[in-house]
C-alpha positions in Angstrom: -1.8 -42.0 15.7 0.8 -39.2 16.1 -0.2 -36.3 18.4 -0.5 -33.1 16.2 2.5 -30.9 16.8 1.7 -27.6 18.5 3.0 -24.9 16.1 2.8 -22.1 18.7 5.4 -20.9 21.2 5.0 -19.5 24.7 4.6 -15.9 23.5 1.8 -16.7 21.0 0.0 -18.9 23.5 0.1 -16.2 26.2 -1.7 -13.7 23.9 -4.1 -16.4 22.7 -5.0 -17.1 26.3 -5.5 -13.4 27.0 -7.9 -13.2 24.1 -9.7 -16.3 25.2 -8.7 -18.2 22.1 -6.0 -20.6 23.3 -8.1 -23.7 23.2 -9.5 -22.9 19.8 -6.0 -22.1 18.4 -4.6 -25.4 19.8 -7.2 -27.1 17.6 -6.8 -24.9 14.5 -3.0 -24.4 14.6 -1.8 -27.9 13.7 -4.2 -28.0 10.7 -3.5 -24.5 9.4 0.3 -24.3 9.9 2.1 -26.9 7.8 5.7 -28.1 7.5 5.4 -28.0 3.7 3.9 -25.8 1.1 0.7 -27.0 -0.6 0.7 -26.8 -4.4 -1.5 -23.6 -4.5 1.1 -21.8 -2.3 3.9 -23.0 -4.5 2.1 -21.7 -7.6 1.2 -18.5 -5.9 4.8 -17.5 -5.0 5.9 -18.1 -8.7 3.4 -15.5 -9.8 4.8 -12.6 -7.7 7.0 -9.7 -8.8 8.1 -9.0 -5.2 8.8 -10.9 -2.0 8.9 -9.5 1.6 11.7 -11.0 3.7 12.3 -10.9 7.5 15.8 -11.4 8.8 18.0 -10.6 11.8 21.3 -8.9 11.9 24.4 -9.9 13.9 23.0 -8.2 17.0 19.7 -9.9 16.8 17.8 -6.9 15.4 15.0 -7.9 13.0 14.8 -6.2 9.6 12.0 -6.3 7.0 13.2 -6.1 3.4 11.8 -6.6 0.0 13.2 -8.3 -3.1 11.8 -8.0 -6.6 12.1 -9.6 -10.1 10.0 -10.7 -13.1 7.3 -13.1 -12.1 8.9 -16.5 -11.7 12.0 -15.2 -9.9 10.6 -17.2 -6.9 10.1 -20.9 -7.5 9.3 -24.0 -5.4 11.1 -27.0 -6.8 9.5 -29.2 -4.2 7.0 -28.7 -1.3 9.7 -28.2 1.2 11.8 -25.6 -0.7 11.4 -22.0 -1.9 14.1 -20.8 -4.4 14.7 -17.0 -4.8 16.7 -16.1 -7.9 17.8 -12.6 -7.1 20.5 -11.3 -4.8 19.9 -9.0 -1.9 21.5 -5.5 -2.3 25.1 -5.7 -1.1 24.7 -2.9 1.5 21.4 -4.3 3.0 20.9 -5.9 6.4 19.4 -8.9 4.5 22.6 -9.5 2.4 24.7 -9.7 5.6 22.3 -12.3 7.0 22.1 -14.6 4.0 24.2 -17.6 5.0 23.4 -21.3 5.3 21.4 -22.1 8.4 20.1 -18.5 8.9 16.4 -18.2 9.8 14.2 -16.2 7.5 10.5 -15.2 7.4 9.0 -14.9 3.9 5.7 -13.2 2.9 4.2 -13.5 -0.5 1.4 -11.0 -1.0 -0.7 -10.1 -4.1 -2.5 -6.9 -3.2 -4.7 -6.7 -6.2 -6.3 -10.1 -5.3 -5.8 -9.6 -1.6 -4.1 -13.0 -1.3 -1.1 -13.6 1.0 0.8 -16.6 2.2 3.7 -16.9 4.7 6.6 -19.3 4.9 9.2 -19.3 7.7 12.3 -21.5 7.4 16.1 -21.5 7.2 18.6 -20.9 4.4 20.0 -24.1 2.8 21.8 -22.4 -0.1 23.2 -18.9 -0.6 25.1 -17.5 -3.5 25.6 -14.3 -5.5 22.6 -15.3 -7.6 20.1 -16.0 -4.9 19.2 -18.4 -2.1 17.0 -21.4 -1.1 14.9 -21.6 2.0 13.7 -24.9 3.6 10.1 -24.8 5.0 9.6 -25.0 8.7 6.1 -23.3 8.8 3.8 -22.6 5.9 0.4 -21.0 6.2 -2.1 -18.6 4.6 -3.6 -15.4 5.9 -7.0 -13.8 5.4 -7.4 -10.8 3.1 -8.2 -8.3 5.9 -6.7 -4.8 5.7 -4.9 -5.3 2.3 -5.2 -2.2 0.1 -5.8 -3.4 -3.5 -3.1 -2.2 -5.8 -1.3 -4.2 -8.5 2.5 -4.3 -8.9 4.2 -4.5 -12.3 8.0 -5.2 -12.5 9.8 -2.9 -15.0 13.3 -4.3 -14.7 15.4 -1.2 -14.1 19.0 -2.0 -15.0 20.4 1.1 -13.4 22.5 0.6 -10.4 20.5 0.7 -7.2 21.1 3.9 -5.1 23.0 3.2 -1.9 21.1 2.8 1.3 21.1 6.0 3.4 21.5 5.3 7.2 19.4 7.6 9.4 20.3 7.9 13.1 16.8 9.3 13.6 13.7 9.9 11.4 13.8 13.0 9.3 10.9 15.0 7.9 10.7 12.9 4.7 10.6 9.7 6.7 7.9 11.0 9.0 5.8 12.1 6.1 6.1 8.7 4.4 5.0 7.0 7.7 2.1 9.4 8.2 0.6 8.8 4.8 1.2 5.0 4.7 -1.7 2.6 4.4 0.6 -0.5 4.4 3.6 -1.6 6.2 5.5 -4.9 6.8 6.9 -5.9 10.2 9.6 -8.4 11.0 10.0 -10.1 14.4 12.0 -12.9 15.8 12.2 -15.4 18.7 14.6 -18.1 19.7 13.4 -20.6 17.0 13.0 -18.4 14.0 12.0 -15.2 12.2 8.6 -14.0 10.9 7.4 -11.1 8.7 3.8 -10.0 8.3 1.6 -7.3 6.8 -0.3 -4.5 8.5 -2.7 -2.2 6.8 -5.3 0.5 7.4 -6.5 3.9 6.4 -3.8 6.4 5.5 -2.5 7.7 8.7 -3.2 4.6 10.7 0.4 4.7 12.0 0.9 7.8 14.1 4.2 9.5 14.8 4.4 10.9 18.3 6.9 12.8 20.5 10.5 11.5 20.2 9.4 9.7 17.0 7.6 7.0 18.9 5.3 5.2 16.5 1.9 3.8 17.4 0.5 1.0 15.4 -3.1 -0.2 16.1 -3.6 -4.0 16.1 -7.0 -4.9 14.7 -8.8 -8.2 15.0 -7.0 -10.9 13.0 -6.5 -14.7 12.9 -5.5 -15.0 16.6 -2.3 -16.7 15.7 -0.4 -13.8 17.2 2.8 -14.7 15.3 4.1 -11.1 15.3 2.9 -10.0 18.8 3.8 -13.3 20.3 7.4 -12.9 19.1 7.5 -9.3 20.4 6.3 -10.4 23.8 9.4 -12.5 24.1 11.8 -10.3 22.0 10.6 -6.7 21.8 12.8 -5.6 18.9 11.1 -5.3 15.5 11.9 -4.1 11.9 9.4 -2.1 9.9 9.3 -1.6 6.1 7.4 1.3 4.4 7.1 1.6 0.6 6.5 4.8 -1.2 4.3 3.4 -4.0 4.9 6.5 -6.2 8.7 6.7 -6.1 9.7 3.2 -5.2 11.6 4.6 -2.2 12.0 2.2 0.8 12.2 3.1 4.4 13.4 0.4 6.8 13.0 1.2 10.5 14.4 -0.6 13.5 12.8 -0.2 16.9 11.9 -1.5 20.3 8.3 -2.3 20.9 5.7 -2.4 23.7 2.3 -4.0 23.6 -0.4 -1.8 25.1 -3.7 -3.2 26.4 -4.9 -0.1 28.2 -8.6 0.8 27.4 -8.0 4.5 27.6 -5.3 4.3 25.0 -7.3 2.1 22.8 -10.3 4.5 22.8 -8.2 6.9 20.6 -7.9 4.1 17.9 -11.5 2.9 17.1 -11.5 -0.8 16.3 -8.1 -1.6 17.8 -7.8 -4.6 20.0 -4.5 -3.5 21.4 -1.7 -1.1 20.4 1.9 -1.6 19.5 4.3 1.3 20.2 7.7 1.4 18.6 10.6 3.5 19.9 12.7 4.1 16.8 16.4 3.1 17.2 17.5 3.6 13.6 16.5 3.6 9.9 17.6 3.1 6.4 16.3 4.9 3.3 16.8 3.3 -0.1 15.9 5.8 -2.9 14.2 4.0 -5.8 14.9 0.7 -4.1 11.9 -1.1 -5.6 11.6 -1.2 -9.4 7.8 -1.7 -9.5 5.0 0.4 -10.9 1.7 0.2 -9.0 -1.9 0.6 -10.1 -4.3 3.0 -8.4 -5.4 2.0 -4.9 -9.0 0.9 -4.6 -10.3 1.9 -1.1 
């Protein structure tokens, strides 16, 4: 029999060992993380009106982005391929990254059912109409920390507003971060890109002096995909969505993982903290043509 392939890299294994979970994850990982999408994941992606994408720019900086379209704009023609039939905005970090061979991290999330599935892979086709991604890792995530709101695509045909580069956070950006109950975080390592979800009560992300963000890390699945990447490559990209206006805020930053007990005491329930020194940001007014139902706490 073939020996099951270890799907984790050194950064993920180091944090699993610190949490006392490395042996358990070595057993679970090869079963949970596949090199193909099961049929239920393929069907799931085809139901979604939006898709979260992680990419890296020419300097290696990760970015978290979001694409949208009528349900069905994402399809899986076979278990090893995901096809996205919408282009990335021309002025976006994602558009500049979409080329054959480029690594991507993809997250499908359905907040009203609290389902989410991830797929990491590489681009095999890129055109003005969309792109294909070949599966390298496919796995599901639990429903923890997902705020239940439903998205409805309204198909706005108006030209998208241009992205507004920010050298630093302004008051509007800080306000959006402080009231957020959801964010998405992109990270990268030598072999690929990942993007994942984080959630909590409004205000769970704090904005400190010099716009240093603090993000508590609560107990999860112990895969440590995000933090394992950041242990090896500390740059990250964050995406915040204004669910009322559709505005997007993409933040780039350099991270540090905090295990100090005194610092953790300020964030009840946190297992560790992630601090992010902001290095830049992009605001896209009305960048997401979705209407959202009321949040259910």
